[in-house]
N, C-alpha and C positions, 0 to 999 in steps of 0.2 A: 591560640592562633586562629585568625578569622578564616573561615572556609570560603574559597572562591567558587563562583558558579562556573560550570563548564564553559570555557571561552571558545565560542564559535562565531564565525562571521555572521552578521545580521542578514536576514533575507526578507524580501518583500515581493509578494505575488501581485501581478497585474493581469486583468482580463478574465478572472474567474468569477462566475456568478456566486453571489453570497446570499444565503438564506438564513434567517434567524435560528431555525432548529436543525440546520444541516450539520451532521456530525457533532451533535451537542454533547453526547457522552464523552467523546474524546476531548472536546474543549473543556468540559468540567474537570476531567481527570488531570489535564495538563495546566489548569489555572492555579494561581497561588491560593494559599489558604485564606488570605485576606479577601481576595476577589470572590472566592467561593462562599464564605460566610456573608460577605456583603450582598452578594446576589440572592442568597437565601433570605436574609432579613428583608431586603427590598421586595422580593416576590411575596413574602408573607404579609407585609404591610399593604401592598397593592391589592392582593386578593381579598383581604379583610375590608379594605376601603370599598371595593366593588360590591361586596355583599352588604356592607352597611348602606350603600345607596339603594340597594333593592329593598331593604327594610324601611328606609326613610320614605320612599315613594308610596308606601302603603301605611299611613299612620294608624296606630292601634293594633298592628299585627303582632307586636311584642308587648307583653305586660310589663308594668312598672318602668316604662320609658317615657320620657317627655315627648310629646308629639313633634315630629320633625327634627328631633335631636340627633345629629350625626354622631355626636360624642357617645351617647348611650348605645346607638346602633352599632358603632364600631367595636366597642368593648364587648357587647353581646356576641358579635361575630367572632371576636378573638376567643371568647369562652367556648363557643360552639365548635370552631375549627380545631381548637386544642383539646376538645373533649374535657373541659374543666367543669362547666356546669355548676355554678355556685347555687343556683335555684332561685335567685332574686328576680331574674328575668326569664321569660319563657314564651314560646309562640302561643297565640290564642286564636288565630284565624286560620282557615285552610291555606290561604296564601302564605302565611308565616310558616306553617308546617312544611309546605312544599319547598320554600327557600332553605329552611333548616336542613331538610333532607338532602338537597343538592350540596349544601355546604359540608354536611357530614361526609358525603361521598368524596368531595374534593379534599377534605382534611385527611381522610384515611389514605387516599392515593398519594397525597403530598408526603405524609409521614413515611409511607413505604418507599417512595422514590428517594427522599432525602436520606433515609436510613441506609438504603443500598448504595447510594452515591458516596456517602460519608465513609462507609466501610471499605468500598472499593478504592477510594482515594487514599484512605489511611493505610491500607494494606498493600499498596503498590510497592514492589521491590525497588529500593533505591540504594545507591552506593555513596560512600563518602571517601572516594579516592581523590587525592589531590595530586596535582602535577606542578613541577617547578615552573616558575614564570619564564625561565630561559632554558634553552637547550645549549649544550656545549660541544665544541669540536676540538678535540685534543688527542694526543697520542697515548696509546696504551700498548706496552711492550713494543714500542717503536713504530706502531702502525696507527694512523689517524682513525679515530672513531667518532661518530656522531652519537651523543648520549642524551637520554631523557631519564628523569628521575620521578618516581611515583611513590606515594605514601598512602597507607591505609589508616585513615583517621578514626576508624571505629575501634581499633585495637582488638578486633576479633580475627578470625581466620577466613580468608577467601581461598577456596580450594580450586585447583586446576585453573589458575588465572592465565589468560592468554592475551597477548598484546599484538595488534597489527598496526603497522605504520605505513601510511599511504602518502606518496609525494604526488600532488596534483599539479600538472604542468599544462601549459597552453601550446598546442601544436597547430600549424597551418599546413593544410594539404596543398598539393600541386595546383588544385583548382581554386585555392584561396579560401577554403572553408576553415573556420576556426573551431577546433575541438579541444575539450578539456580531457586530458588523458591521465588516468590514475596509474602510478607506478608503485608497486609494493616494494618497500625497502626491507630486505632480509635482515634479521637480527641475529646476533651471536647466540642469544637465548630468548626465544619468543614466548616462553611459558614457564611458570613456576608452580610446583605442586602445592605450595603453601605460601600465601602472600599475607603477612600479618604486620610487618613494619614498613620497610622501604624496599624499593626495587629500582635499580638503575639498568635500563635497557640500552644496548649498544648496537649501532649499525657500523659494520666495518667498511671503511672507505678504501676500496681497492679498485682495480681496473674496471670492475663491473658496476661500480657505484656511480650514480649521477653527480656525486660530490667530488669525484676524483679529478685531479688536475688543478693547476694554478688558476685557470680562468673558469673553473666550474661554477663558482658563485655568480660570476657575471653572466654566464649563460643561463643559469637558473633564474636570475632576476629578469632577464629578457623574456623568459618563458612564463613569468608571473607565477613562480612555483610557490606552493603552500604545503604545509605538512599537517596531516591529520592522524591522531592517535585514537585507537579504539581498543578498550580493554574489557574483557568478559571473564566472568568467573562464577563460582557457586558460593554464596554466602552461607556458612554453616549455621549462623544464628537464625536467619530468615528461612533457611532451607529452600532457597530459590536462586535462580540465576540472576545476576546483576550485571550492569554494564556502565562504563564511564567513557567519556570522550574529551578530547582536547584538540586545540589547534595552535600551530606555530606559524608565524611568518618568517621569512628569511632574516628579517631584522632581529628576530628573537634568538638567533644563533650567535653565541659568543665564542670566538676562536681563541685558542691558547689559554683556556680556563678549565677549572675542574670544580666539581661540587664540594662544598664544605661538608666535612664528616659530621653526621648527626647521630650516629649510633655508638654507644659505649656499652661495654659488658663489665659489670662489677665483679668483685672477687667472689660474691655469692652466686654468680651466674645470672643475675637479673639483667635483662636487656633494657636499656634506657635510650629512647629516641627523643632528641631535642628538636622540636618543630620550629623553634625560634631561628634555627639555622637552616631550615629546610630549603629556602630559596637562595641561600648564601653561595657566593662564588669566590674562588681563590685563584690568583694568577698562577699558572703552571709554566714555569720557565722551560720545561722540557716539552711543552705542548706545541 
């Protein structure tokens, strides 16, 4: 089953001053692996090209290189920055020794920075919690409930998992000011001591619920309501806290339906969860 990315509304900032090195550490950690390695390779090539130009402007500073050859100078720079040193080429003038010294310093700093960033990026705690594409609104024991289903795709144990559900609505004050107000939706069970397979969280639709009443959905649409889920827990494998998040529009709520059962228990006690049915919905005639 293909893992979906956390589905959140896109955001775009306007009016903030942008600087190339502002908050670079955070940008690197949150970038994709492809962008990270692409940036590293690009920076490595550019740095070596700049040092190659420094060697080219002083012909004869490097032994066994053709005068004015950018090709030779570039690969000598690569050997120097990567501390390879085959021995075929070497600095022979004071200028060459000075540039090699500067490049050695840059190379050592580069290795330290890239090693630290790679480890930090690789060791970031992440979750593989998946959420159903739709939420359902149906009856349970005769009472309407809004339900969300989650699954732990890592098949390990997330301890003390806790889920918070926020309904974000738009309110207009008497002065005409528009405010986005978060309303927390209480859940029948908002935490589980062991989250290893699947978990269906339920919000009881009673008189205190914003979903209560025949015209509740129309009122919520008028208030541009959105639902946000935030799950936190302790991953026993990583020995770190993890979190996952998801977003639903009101159009993602299916009324009178229930989630297709994905869990079976064999005669030997083995639990089997079928993720092929994870997003499946069934019509609930009693819903």
